N, C-alpha and C positions, 0 to 999 in steps of 0.2 A: 504491498499499500503505497508506502515513503516513496518506493521510485518514481508511484503513477502520480502521485501529488508533486514530485522535484517537476514531471513532466506536465501536469497540468500548469502549474506555474509560470513555465519557460514560454510555453505556450499560448498565455493567457493576453501576453500582452500583444499591442496596433502589429497588423500586419500591412501597415504600410509597406510602399516603392522604395527599394533603396537602399543601401549598404547595410548590412547586422552586424549591431554590436552587442555582447552580453557582458552584462557587469555581475559581478559576485561582491556581496556585503562580506566581510568577511566574517570567520564567527556565527553565534547563533544556536537559543537554545542552552544549554544546559553549560555552553562552548562561548560563556560569555567578554575573552581575549583577554583584555588589558584595563582601566579604572584612573579617571582622571583624580585628585585629589577631594575633586569636590561631587565625587560619585559616578560623571557621567562614563557610560560602559560602553567599548569598543564597538562593543557588534550593535548597539541602538543609533552610536554614531555611523555607523557603514554602511546600516540601510538607510540613514534619513540619507546622507548624502547620495546615496546610489538609486534614491525614487526622482533627486533632487537631478539627478547627471539625466537620468530618462523622458524624467521633464524636456529638458532643455534639448538635448538630440531627437525625441520626437517632434518637436515642435521644428526640428530642421527638417525633418521626412524620414527621420531613422527608423528601421528596423530596431526595438530594444528589450531586451529581455531579461530578467533578474534568476541569480540561481536561489532568490529565497527572498517573497516579497512581504515577511511576516517575521516574526522572532522563533524562529525552529531548528535544530540543527540537521546539519547535512554534512554526508560521507565526505572525502576531497577527492577523494573518482569517482562518486554519484554528481559532482563538481562537474567533474573536467567529462563524463561518458556523454549527458545530458547537454551539455554546449558544444560539443562534437556536432549531437544529433541537427542542429539547428545551423550548421555549416556557417559559421559570422565569421564577419572580415576582420575582427576584436574582437580579443579576451581580456578584460582588466577587474585585478584585483582589489578591493578599499580593504584600508587597515588601518589601526592608526597605531604608533612606536610608544615602549616603555620601556626603562631601566630600572633596572633590581636593586640600588641600593641608593639610600637618600639624597645622596651628595651627587650621585650622577640623575638622581631626579631632577635636582632645583639646577645643575650644572648643563643638561643639554637639549637641544630644540633642531629643531629643524625638518626640512620634506624628505625624504629620499626614493627614486621607482626601482623598480630589479625591473630584471629579466631573468630568464633560466641558464644556468651554468652549469657545470658537473661542480666545478670547485665554487669558495665564494671568492668576492676578490679584497678581503678582509676579514677580520678578527673577527668585527662590528659585525660584519654585514651573515658572515657564519651564527652569530648568535639569534639574527633576527629571524632566519631563517628555519634557528630550529624550536624559537619560542613560539614561530605560527606554522610549523609542521608537527608541536606538539600536542594537537588537537587530531591526528590523524589515526592514534591507539595502533592497530597492526593492519593496517590497510598497504603498510608500505613494509612489512617484517619481513627479512628473511637475510640472507649473509650483503654485507657492505656491498660485493663486485655486482650484486645479481642489479641494486641498486642502481649505480652508477652504470651499466651497461644498457638502461632504462635510459635514463638521462642522455649516455650520450648518441645511443640511436636516435632521438630525440631532433641533438643538434646536427645532422648526419644532410634533416633537413636546411642548408645551407642558409638559404633565402630566408624562408620562412623563422628561424631565428636572426637574422638581418633586419628584416622585419621586426621583431619582436624588441630588438634593441633600438627603433625607431619609433617605433610605439614609444619607449619607455620614457625616450630622451622627450616627443613630442608634450606627453603630458609632464614630466617632471619640470623642462622649462615656461611652461606657460602657465604651471601652480603660483613658481618661484617669479614672473612677471607681478601674476596679481596679489602676491599674497603680501610680497616681500619674507617673507620667510625666512632665515635661514639656507642657503644653499648646500645639505649636503651629497647629492650627485646623485648619479644614476651609476647603479653597482650592480654584478650578479650575482648569486647565487642557487644552489640547491632548493626550488620551494616544490614541495609535494603537489601544488594546487594548477602547477604550471607545466606540471608533467604528462605528456600524450596530451596535450592541447592542439589540435590541425589548423589552428590557424596564430599568430602573431598575439604575445599576448606578454600580459605585465601587469605585478605587484605596487602599487603604490601607497608608501607609508603619507599618510597626511602631515602627519608631523607627532609629536609628541604628547600624546595624553599623561603622563606621567607629569611634565611638568608644570609645574604653579602655574605658570600665564601661558604657555599653549597650552595648557589642557584648561584653562580656565576658555580660551579665545572661541576652541575647536566648540564649546558648547551653545556658544553664539549663533541663532539666527544669520543674523548678514556676514558670520566667517564665513558659515556653512554655503550659504548660498556665493561666496567669493571664490572660497574652493570648487564647487560643483561646476560654478563659470566655466573653472578654470582649466578643470578638467574635461571638459566637455571642447575648448574650446584647444586644445591639444590632440582628442581623438578627432579634432575638423582637421587640422594640421597634420596628421594621419590620412587621416584618408585621404586630403589633399595628394599626399604623396604619391599615393595609389595609385591616384586619377592619373596622374600624369603619368605614372607608368608601365599602366597595363589598361587605361579607361575605363577607369573602374568607376561611376557615376560619386562624386560626392556631396557632403549637404553642402 
């Protein structure tokens, strides 16, 4: 029944002509993700932002699907499978970052965007991937070599991998330009939710929900609107790049 519910959630979006986008609000249900000092949950923020981005993109004529449209827990593999069934032009997973210690929570802020890689681009990228992957449970259990082989098979699709990089840069640049947040750059890491996707895919950490100021800001509707607008602008820039190369229609 859960798999059917996911499909119904994904197919309930408007069937408008034009590019197809899948937005993945991170976490959900018992997987709350990180929390702000004022109690804002990552899962709620991610869903709010995804719905805002969907409204903007649908207004531009795109077909937009959400992997979840309410507070439900979804397996990461099911998110990928359901997204692939829709044959999207891109997949974007939306999250908020956090730090584990009080000192780091007080001093670390900014936005970073990721695309898939067999190895993390740095120690912090490795930690972010580990935190976001924690909810996978046994979904990717098995010898490390099996997981590595799975990722490397993905990366053999060289053009799709390049496009994932382009998507990540387009979203990151738009977010920094719109919000003025600290630019933590585009990075690479082995995120489970990006494995196996048959479309350009990226994961964005829209800020550090654990930071006292940035966490509070992420709870403000005006800032959420700015973040959603920036993500939508980044998607538009990426789709324009696809159009220029392949003749695909862009918004």
